Structure formats: structure tokens, C-alpha cells
C-alpha positions as CSV (number, residue, x, y, z in Angstrom):
1,X,-14.9,-34.1,-0.9
2,X,-13.0,-33.7,2.5
3,X,-10.9,-30.3,1.4
4,X,-14.8,-29.4,1.0
5,X,-15.9,-31.3,4.3
6,X,-12.6,-29.2,6.8
7,X,-14.1,-26.0,4.7
8,X,-17.8,-26.7,6.3
9,X,-16.2,-27.4,9.6
10,X,-14.5,-24.8,9.8
11,X,-16.9,-22.3,8.8
12,X,-19.3,-23.8,11.5
13,X,-16.8,-22.6,14.0
14,X,-16.4,-18.9,13.1
15,X,-13.1,-19.7,11.5
16,X,-13.0,-18.8,7.5
17,X,-9.0,-18.0,7.2
18,X,-9.5,-22.3,5.5
19,X,-11.7,-21.0,3.1
20,X,-9.8,-18.4,1.8
21,X,-7.3,-19.6,1.2
22,X,-8.6,-22.3,-0.7
23,X,-11.0,-20.3,-2.6
24,X,-7.5,-18.5,-3.2
25,X,-5.7,-20.9,-4.8
26,X,-8.8,-22.3,-7.1
27,X,-8.9,-18.9,-7.9
28,X,-5.8,-18.4,-8.5
29,X,-5.3,-21.5,-10.6
30,X,-8.3,-20.1,-13.4
31,X,-11.1,-22.5,-11.6
32,X,-14.7,-20.9,-12.2
33,X,-17.7,-21.1,-9.6
34,X,-19.7,-23.2,-12.9
35,X,-16.6,-25.6,-12.3
36,X,-16.9,-25.8,-8.5
37,X,-21.4,-25.9,-8.9
38,X,-20.3,-29.3,-11.9
39,X,-18.0,-30.5,-8.7
40,X,-20.7,-30.3,-6.3
41,X,-23.2,-31.6,-8.2
42,X,-21.4,-34.9,-8.7
43,X,-21.4,-35.4,-5.4
44,X,-24.1,-38.5,-4.6
45,X,-24.8,-38.0,-0.9
46,X,-28.2,-35.6,-1.5
47,X,-27.6,-34.2,2.3
48,X,-23.7,-32.9,1.2
49,X,-24.6,-32.2,-2.1
50,X,-27.5,-29.8,-0.5
51,X,-25.3,-29.0,2.9
52,X,-22.2,-27.5,0.3
53,X,-24.6,-25.6,-2.2
54,X,-24.1,-22.4,1.1
55,X,-19.8,-22.5,-0.2
56,X,-20.8,-22.6,-4.0
57,X,-22.3,-19.7,-3.1
58,X,-19.4,-18.3,-1.0
59,X,-17.4,-19.5,-3.2
60,X,-19.0,-17.4,-6.5
61,X,-18.8,-14.6,-4.0
62,X,-16.2,-14.7,-3.4
63,X,-14.7,-14.9,-7.1
64,X,-16.7,-11.4,-7.5
65,X,-14.5,-9.5,-5.3
66,X,-11.7,-10.9,-6.6
67,X,-12.4,-9.7,-9.8
68,X,-14.5,-6.1,-8.2
69,X,-10.2,-5.7,-6.4
70,X,-8.9,-6.4,-9.2
71,X,-11.0,-3.7,-12.1
72,X,-10.4,-1.2,-8.5
73,X,-6.5,-2.4,-9.2
74,X,-5.9,-0.9,-12.3
75,X,-8.6,2.2,-12.5
76,X,-5.8,2.9,-9.0
77,X,-2.3,2.4,-12.1
78,X,-4.4,4.3,-14.6
79,X,-5.3,6.8,-12.1
80,X,-2.0,7.4,-10.8
81,X,-0.4,7.0,-14.1
82,X,-2.0,10.0,-15.9
83,X,-0.9,12.3,-12.8
84,X,2.3,11.3,-13.5
85,X,2.0,12.2,-16.7
86,X,-0.1,15.0,-15.8
87,X,2.4,16.5,-13.7
88,X,5.6,15.7,-16.5
């Protein structure tokens, strides 16, 4: 919960770097938005749990962005390979 508190505090200060750094770590380790949601659901203090709901939404959008970024990179690589093959 300390990590989530730190992220929430940084966001209130308009500092997204801690959130982005942590989200990147979670994404690379394979943590899904559903797992993140389940972890938030286990928080006993209702006001904290509700406050972290926005972080869940941010993480879901972050994961979707990363998926789309990977798709764009794969498409660009395929296009570059096709252009290289056509140039031969």
C-alpha cells in the first residue's frame, strides 16, 4: 500500500515519473490490470481502496498504450523488412 500511496501523492503533485516507472516495472513483470484490481480490492480501508481506483484506471490505460506501442513497432519492422526485400 505504501507504493500506491507514493504514486498517488506524486500524481497530486503532477509528477508522473514515479507512476510511469512503477507501471513499467509491473508491466514488464507481467502484472495484468485484473491482478492490480484484485490487489486493490484486498485493501481493507474503504477510502484508500476507492482512492486507488483511479490508479487502476491509469494502469489499464498504460497497459493498452504499451500493447499498441508494441503493435506499431512490429508493423514498422515488418514494413521495413518488406521494403528491404523489395529493394533487392
